[in-house]
C-alpha atoms as one frame of an Amber mdcrd trajectory, in Angstrom:
protein
-104.220-123.509  19.405-105.207-119.723  20.174-107.603-119.777  17.255-109.190
-123.280  18.628-109.216-121.785  22.222-111.247-118.689  21.165-113.964-120.635
  18.494-114.499-122.802  22.049-114.898-119.589  23.958-117.292-118.264  21.401
-119.690-121.676  21.073-119.716-121.600  25.046-120.765-117.558  25.285-123.229
-118.611  22.705-124.728-121.699  24.697-124.683-119.591  28.193-127.251-117.109
  25.796-129.430-119.813  25.016-129.331-121.126  28.260-130.023-117.620  30.145
-132.931-116.685  27.822-136.519-116.912  29.051-139.524-118.424  27.800-141.229
-114.793  27.359-137.976-113.775  25.525-137.924-116.642  23.096-141.822-116.485
  22.533-141.307-112.428  21.754-138.555-113.189  19.419-140.439-115.750  17.375
-143.220-113.165  17.299-141.182-110.230  15.687-139.477-112.565  13.479-142.728
-114.060  12.181-144.974-110.881  11.795-142.727-107.773  11.995-139.967-107.970
   9.628-139.081-104.251   8.641-141.691-101.287   8.990-144.173-102.848   7.089
-144.798-105.544   3.859-146.015-106.896   0.876-146.879-110.441  -0.480-148.907
-111.984  -3.192-150.034-115.266  -1.963-151.144-118.579  -3.926-153.432-120.548
  -1.614-154.155-124.184  -2.455-156.947-125.908  -0.557-156.058-129.612  -1.211
-158.874-132.411   0.449-158.606-135.422   1.230-158.995-136.725  -2.104-156.808
-134.656  -3.677-159.543-132.134  -5.304-157.887-128.509  -5.235-159.569-125.110
  -4.956-157.199-122.168  -5.411-157.373-118.203  -3.950-155.126-115.648  -4.969
-154.612-112.611  -2.932-151.875-109.880  -2.389-151.536-109.042   1.700-150.347
-105.837   3.025-149.048-105.223   6.677-147.941-101.915   8.528-146.463-101.841
  11.902-148.367 -98.924  13.852-147.324 -98.561  17.502-146.787-100.246  20.524
-147.034-103.928  18.777-149.897-102.933  16.943-150.043-103.144  13.349-152.736
-103.234  10.465-153.374-105.624   7.653-155.204-105.481   4.364-155.983-108.743
   2.406-157.300-108.232  -1.295-158.606-111.186  -3.151-158.422-111.431  -6.840
-158.737-115.468  -7.591-161.283-116.910  -7.948-163.998-115.098  -9.490-166.275
-115.638  -6.747-164.136-114.019  -4.131-162.845-111.398  -6.651-162.333-107.619
  -5.213-162.850-109.392  -1.563-160.831-107.335   1.122-160.084-108.338   4.742
-158.795-105.422   6.838-157.389-106.316  10.663-156.291-104.021  13.229-154.309
-105.839  15.493-154.350-104.883  19.334-151.481-106.705  21.484-152.366-105.168
  24.790-153.694-107.210  27.745-157.258-108.200  27.421-157.388-106.424  23.640
-159.093-107.772  20.634-158.355-107.265  16.668-160.704-105.504  15.014-161.537
-107.752  11.905-163.543-106.878   8.715-164.719-108.184   5.284-165.790-106.248
   2.417-168.169-108.324   0.313-168.408-106.582  -2.944-171.239-108.905  -4.329
-173.487-107.597  -1.457-171.880-103.854  -1.584-171.794-104.877   2.629-168.984
-104.430   5.152-169.727-107.496   7.562-167.239-107.669  11.158-165.888-110.375
  12.340-166.623-111.173  15.823-163.496-111.914  18.326-165.281-115.254  18.835
-164.966-116.581  15.028-161.340-115.834  14.837-160.545-119.461  15.250-163.360
-120.089  12.215-161.938-120.822   8.655-160.489-118.215   6.624-161.946-118.016
   3.094-162.669-121.897   3.478-159.444-123.364   3.924-157.838-124.914   6.743
-155.822-121.789   7.944-158.335-119.688   9.930-158.517-115.884  10.686-156.140
-115.618  13.684-153.599-116.870  11.627-153.475-114.112   9.212-152.229-111.467
  11.664-151.287-113.804  14.392-152.340-114.797  17.912-152.041-112.417  21.081
-149.226-113.677  22.964-151.234-112.337  26.250-153.688-115.041  25.511-151.537
-117.918  26.637-149.349-119.520  29.159-145.955-120.086  27.525-143.537-123.135
  28.847-139.968-123.741  27.459-140.550-127.675  27.376-137.130-129.003  25.362
-134.350-127.534  23.649-132.237-129.252  21.279-129.395-128.103  19.321-131.398
-126.626  16.640-134.584-125.300  18.285-136.908-124.166  21.142-139.981-126.369
  21.587-142.632-124.153  23.535-146.003-125.472  24.922-148.828-122.522  24.882
-151.950-123.132  26.986-154.507-120.575  26.605-155.652-118.839  29.731-159.548
-118.963  28.757-159.728-122.618  27.197-163.486-121.924  26.192-162.727-119.354
  23.548-160.425-121.737  21.429-161.236-125.289  20.108-157.500-126.289  21.489
-156.292-127.301  24.671-152.734-126.242  23.821-150.318-126.169  21.126-146.628
-126.551  21.003-144.017-124.169  18.462-141.035-125.519  16.985-138.937-122.407
  16.850-135.696-122.012  15.091-132.642-120.813  17.237-130.840-119.476  14.773
-133.909-117.464  12.613-136.244-117.833  15.382-138.996-118.850  12.914-141.798
-120.939  14.279-141.180-124.004  11.674-143.943-126.172  13.103-146.773-125.622
  15.189-148.897-128.708  16.916-152.497-128.289  18.158-154.272-130.826  20.946
-157.797-130.770  21.012-159.872-131.349  24.429-158.915-134.865  24.574-155.126
-134.249  24.217-155.169-135.822  20.744-153.372-133.928  17.669-155.547-132.714
  15.385-153.888-129.727  13.254-150.099-128.700  11.884-148.911-125.682  10.929
-145.427-125.743   8.955-143.286-123.441   7.394-141.886-125.601   4.785-139.954
-122.936   3.052-137.904-120.249   4.506-135.603-117.819   2.142-133.882-114.414
   3.228-135.687-111.654   1.587-133.905-108.126   2.383-132.028-109.575   5.105
-135.400-110.663   6.570-135.739-114.602   7.124-139.090-115.124   5.549-141.304
-117.866   5.030-142.392-118.690   1.678-144.370-121.441   1.653-146.630-122.665
   4.797-148.659-125.601   5.182-151.615-126.571   7.251-153.023-130.098   7.709
-156.274-131.373   9.372-155.637-134.336  10.766-159.397-135.106  11.280-160.323
-134.549   7.728-157.183-135.495   5.820-157.128-132.014   4.148-154.701-129.349
   3.929-153.882-125.833   2.745-150.714-124.677   0.961-149.978-120.814   0.925
-147.009-119.524  -1.594-145.787-116.864  -1.091-144.003-114.504  -4.039-142.916
-110.882  -5.088-142.327-110.467  -1.563-141.430-106.893  -0.128-140.111-104.732
   2.945-139.828-101.245   4.087-142.371 -99.915   1.114-143.051 -96.928   2.936
-146.871 -97.810   3.408-149.284 -95.453   4.111-151.622 -96.100   7.242-154.966
 -94.611   5.144-154.450 -97.799   2.985-155.949 -99.657   6.237-159.238 -98.033
   6.520-162.766 -98.415   5.470-162.134 -95.612   2.416-159.912 -98.500   1.121
-162.237-101.420   1.271-164.608-100.479  -1.787-161.428 -99.078  -3.505-158.425
-100.793  -3.383-154.795 -99.071  -3.410-152.585 -99.345  -6.414-150.138-101.307
  -4.012-152.560-104.692  -3.856-153.796-103.986  -7.795-150.135-103.590  -9.512
């Protein structure tokens, strides 16, 4: 009987903790789980772009990520395939403060050109896929108003409405956040007419080095019928990456961490 009562008490306390958790805390935990596991990270990514007819194009790249300070981060993406993207680099300096914009650059080796990606282009297609540039490093939490609209036994559902509606193509989006891992498992984007037009799903999750990690994600464009699948492999955390990797010097000469 004592064991049963202890279990009931523990369950009640857990439910009480969920009830007291505010929407900002939930969103912050989800952001931490999605983008901040470990001090840094590395993954190989196979990207499959599939159109409505089933035709498929593939990209392969390596992603490096490093936490800096005050929630700021740096990302380095090095493309290995196909041939027309080989050695292309995408670099992000993520700024999380109120009113801050991330800095993004693309290195185009065929043109020997470094191109800066303007803040207004962050919602455009990432290398021809259904992902957008902003998906790589995550959306600044300060750009949206967050509202907890539903709680189920397994997830929180958050509605996110942009503070500057003219800066994005959606009117709002919802996120279904797993209560156990705090990983967002599904996001749904609604256009200016309130129609669902885009979904982002974490279709596979594994625990790697103690961190719940998305190992497969799918973006679906409901208007075109196309989708993009990202498959993550060789995932590692806490490698001790050096910050100088995420500089202009390594746009032209990739570090060994992405070529190995």
